C-alpha positions, 0 to 999 in steps of 0.5 A, a space after each residue: 550896847 552890843 547885842 549877844 550876836 555882835 558880842 559873840 561875833 567879836 569874841 567867840 571864845 569868850 561868848 562860848 565859855 559864858 554861854 556854857 556856864 549860863 547853860 551848864 545845867 541844861 536850860 539857862 540859869 542865872 541870877 538877875 540883878 535889877 534896879 528897884 524904883 528907889 535905886 536899890 538893887 534886887 536879885 532874882 533867879 532867872 532862866 536866860 535864853 541864848 540863841 543865834 538871835 540874841 540873849 533873852 529872858 521871858 519874865 512874868 509879871 513880878 518885881 523884876 519885870 517892873 524894875 526892868 520897865 522902870 530902869 532897864 539896867 541889869 547884871 546877870 551872873 551864872 549859877 556856880 558849877 558843882 566842881 569849881 567856882 568859875 563864873 560868868 557875868 554880863 551887864 547892860 540894858 534889857 529892852 522889851 521885844 515888841 516885834 510880834 513875829 519875833 516874840 511868837 517865833 522865840 516863844 514857839 522855839 523855846 516852848 514858852 507857855 502861851 497862857 502865862 503873863 510873861 514879857 520877852 526882853 532882849 539883853 544888850 551887853 556893855 560888859 562881859 566877864 569870865 573868871 576861871 578859878 579852877 578846881 581849887 575854888 575861889 580865893 581866898 577860900 581855896 586850899 592854895 591861897 596863892 592861886 588867883 583866878 584868870 579873868 577875861 573882861 570885854 567892854 563894848 566901848 573897847 571890844 578887845 578882851 582884857 586878861 587879868 591873871 592873878 587878880 580881879 579886873 
């Protein structure tokens, strides 16, 4: 699993585009999918934080935090933009940050409320995906049924980017 920093160094253009979609409304906004204790999926809205140090999320005591503590697998999807159906997706493992100095530094930099029962997680990346649908929207609902998204996929085990135009990867 790559850190956000490693991924961004290998694929700066893709990382910038994904970060832009995750932070398009100011603070990060995304849908976090976790794995429940029974193996089923659970989806939650979250505010991911992308810094020069990595990809993080402050998570309060909740089902999503318990899911991450039991099984760190996650998938993170961007909120949809208002003017297109472009999307960003990341998947990998979430790891609790245990370095107290790092926790305090990030909490201070990001103005995390100190009196809330949150835990800081760093998300490593196995897969990153960006789909550009354009202003027409996602197919097959777009006005032009022949339009297909331009999809870029990066995988940590094969750090080149696969570009698929006209279909999903």
